[in-house]
C-alpha positions as CSV (number, residue, x, y, z in Angstrom):
1,X,23.0,-13.8,-1.3
2,X,20.7,-11.3,-3.0
3,X,20.5,-8.0,-1.0
4,X,18.8,-5.2,-2.9
5,X,20.4,-1.8,-2.1
6,X,17.1,0.1,-1.9
7,X,15.8,-1.7,1.1
8,X,16.3,-1.6,4.9
9,X,16.8,-4.8,6.9
10,X,16.2,-6.1,10.4
11,X,18.2,-8.5,12.6
12,X,15.3,-10.9,12.3
13,X,15.8,-11.1,8.5
14,X,12.8,-8.9,7.4
15,X,13.1,-6.2,4.7
16,X,11.2,-3.0,4.2
17,X,10.9,-0.9,1.0
18,X,9.8,2.7,1.7
19,X,7.8,4.7,-0.8
20,X,6.1,8.0,0.1
21,X,5.5,7.2,3.8
22,X,4.3,3.6,3.1
23,X,6.2,0.4,3.6
24,X,6.2,-3.0,2.0
25,X,7.7,-5.9,3.9
26,X,8.8,-9.5,3.6
27,X,11.6,-11.9,4.5
28,X,15.0,-11.7,3.1
29,X,16.7,-14.1,0.6
30,X,19.1,-15.0,3.5
31,X,16.1,-16.0,5.7
32,X,14.6,-18.1,2.9
33,X,17.9,-19.9,2.3
34,X,18.2,-20.7,6.0
35,X,14.6,-22.0,6.1
36,X,14.9,-23.9,2.8
37,X,11.8,-24.7,0.8
38,X,8.9,-22.6,2.2
39,X,5.6,-24.4,1.9
40,X,3.2,-22.2,4.0
41,X,2.6,-18.5,4.7
42,X,0.0,-16.9,6.9
43,X,-0.6,-13.4,8.2
44,X,-2.0,-13.3,11.7
45,X,-3.0,-9.6,11.6
46,X,-5.8,-8.0,9.6
47,X,-5.9,-5.0,7.3
48,X,-6.4,-1.9,9.5
49,X,-4.5,-3.3,12.4
50,X,-1.6,-1.4,13.8
51,X,1.4,-3.7,14.4
52,X,4.3,-2.4,16.5
53,X,7.9,-2.7,15.5
54,X,9.2,-6.2,16.5
55,X,5.7,-7.7,16.9
56,X,4.9,-10.8,14.8
57,X,2.5,-10.2,11.9
58,X,2.7,-13.7,10.4
59,X,4.3,-17.0,10.0
60,X,6.2,-19.0,7.4
61,X,6.8,-22.7,7.5
62,X,9.3,-24.7,5.5
63,X,10.2,-28.4,5.3
64,X,12.7,-27.6,8.1
65,X,11.0,-25.2,10.6
66,X,8.4,-22.6,11.3
67,X,9.3,-19.0,11.9
68,X,7.4,-15.9,12.9
69,X,7.7,-12.8,10.8
70,X,8.1,-9.4,12.6
71,X,7.2,-5.9,11.6
72,X,10.4,-3.9,10.7
73,X,8.7,-0.6,11.9
74,X,5.4,0.2,13.5
75,X,2.7,0.5,11.0
76,X,-1.0,0.1,10.1
77,X,-1.6,-2.7,7.6
78,X,-3.1,-1.5,4.4
79,X,-2.7,-4.7,2.2
80,X,-1.9,-8.3,2.7
81,X,-0.5,-10.4,-0.2
82,X,-3.4,-12.9,-0.3
83,X,-1.9,-14.6,-3.4
84,X,1.2,-15.5,-1.4
85,X,-0.9,-17.7,0.9
86,X,-1.9,-19.7,-2.2
87,X,1.6,-19.8,-3.6
88,X,4.1,-19.6,-0.7
89,X,6.8,-21.1,-3.0
90,X,7.1,-17.6,-4.5
91,X,9.2,-16.8,-1.4
92,X,11.7,-19.4,-2.6
93,X,12.0,-17.7,-6.0
94,X,11.4,-14.0,-5.6
95,X,11.5,-12.9,-1.9
96,X,11.8,-9.2,-2.8
97,X,9.3,-9.1,-5.6
98,X,6.0,-11.0,-5.9
99,X,6.6,-12.5,-2.5
100,X,6.1,-9.3,-0.6
101,X,4.0,-10.0,2.5
102,X,2.3,-6.9,3.8
103,X,2.0,-3.2,2.9
104,X,1.5,-0.6,5.6
105,X,1.4,3.1,6.5
106,X,4.5,3.8,8.5
107,X,3.7,5.0,12.0
108,X,7.1,6.3,13.1
109,X,9.5,7.0,10.3
110,X,12.4,7.6,12.8
111,X,12.4,3.8,13.4
112,X,13.8,3.3,9.9
113,X,17.0,4.9,11.2
114,X,17.6,1.9,13.4
115,X,17.5,-0.6,10.5
116,X,20.5,-1.8,8.5
117,X,21.3,-0.8,4.9
118,X,22.3,-3.6,2.4
119,X,26.0,-3.5,3.2
120,X,25.4,-3.7,7.0
121,X,22.9,-6.5,6.6
122,X,25.3,-8.5,4.4
123,X,28.1,-8.1,7.0
124,X,25.6,-9.1,9.7
125,X,24.7,-12.3,7.8
126,X,28.3,-13.2,7.1
127,X,29.1,-12.9,10.8
128,X,26.3,-15.4,11.7
129,X,27.4,-18.0,9.2
130,X,30.9,-18.3,10.5
């Protein structure tokens, strides 16, 4: 399982990368492996929308199932990865790189304290697969 050390993680298998008060989010490698081959990605919120922590901002579908994607922290969307909708298979190959889903201005930085670091997320995932 690929779990970059510089990210924060949610129990719903989203990640967030924080840079100067802004966040970039997507789904984890663990989530992708559980869903299998992802064939569809859609964001249900628009640039400029404020999405609260835990609210769905999009959907991914695989050959196995569909799953909502939730905001790791409250934020105002500043960019959506439109190229990902055209090439959702990027999620299968590079879930932390070119398969980022949304970028946003973080509304409440204190919410980041409630997210897991890489070690805690790996432990969390191991507990679910037993």
